N, C-alpha and C positions, 0 to 999 in steps of 0.2 A: 505494500500501500503507500512509503512513503519511498521516495531517492534517496534518504543521505543512504543506504545500504551499499549502491551503484554505486555511486560514487564515489564513496569512501573505499573501496575495493576498484573499483574500474574508470573513474570516472576521468581520470590523467590517462587511462589510453589512448584519449581523442590530441593525443598529443601525435601521438604516430598513424592511429587509426583515423582519421578526417572523417569519417563515414560512422563514427560513434557521437553519440548524441552525449559525450559526454561533461565535463570543463571546460572552460577556458582562461578561468585563472581569474575572471575578472568576475566570481559569483560574489556575493556577499549579506545577510544578511543583519539588519539594524534590533541593538538591544529592547529596545521596544518600539515595535515593529509597525507601528501607528504614526507611529513621530521621525519626518525625518533627515532630523535632526538629531537621533539619537548616534551613539557611537556605532561601526556597524565593523562586522567583525565579516574578513574577507577568509575566503578557500586556499587553504594554502596545501604542499604536498609533502606535509612534515607528519605523515602519522606516525608511528612505525610500531604500534604495538594498537592490537583492540582496546580498548579503553573502558571504562562504563558509556552508556548511549545514551539518550535522552527518550522520554516518557514514551511506554504506548498504551497504555488506556486510551478509548474513544477521543475523550478532552484534546491533552497530548497531543496525538496524530495532526490532528481539526488544527489544533494550534501552530502547529508542525508548516500543517501544509498551505492555511491560510492565514496565520499568523491573526485571529482574530476567528469570534463567532462564524459569520457569515460567509457562508459555503457556494456564497452564489460567482463566486470570477471563475472566469474559465477563459483561457487555461489557468490555473490553482498557479501563485505568486509563490508560493513554496518560499516565504520568509516572515515562518515561524520559527523555526529552529535553537535558534538564538535565545531570542527571550523564550522559549520554555524552557530549554535549559537553563536559564537564568534564574530560573524561578525555581527550581533543584535543589538550593542551595550550592552545589558539588562546585570550589575551583577548579577553573579550567576545563568546563566544561563544553562555553562556549564553545573555545576553542579546538576542543575535540573535534565534535560536531560539527564541523566547515571545517576541518585534515582528514587529507585523504592518503594512500601509498603515495609513491615516485612510482613510473611503468616500473617493471625489473624490480621491485621489491618484493613484493608475494610469486614465490618457490613458483606456483602453479601457475604463474602467467608469463616467465620468463624465455 
């Protein structure tokens, strides 16, 4: 249901496989998804192990995908991963949910 798993493991394959709908490097989420002046957390390719992950409840997933309770956006903005991670109170989780593995780091994908 969520795109984070794909981006975490496979998102950076776009660098070598442009046909994959992966990460460009310009993606980000704001700490407060509804505030355009809120600090941004950008995607990165510096994940070095699988760490804590965001919530999995229906409400948490809705917040991650839409950034709010309004689910009418089409396509979904995928704007609430950082906001939802911040609400969990785990230090560093916001950066972790926006991190993925560099191409070649995951042994099965070399």
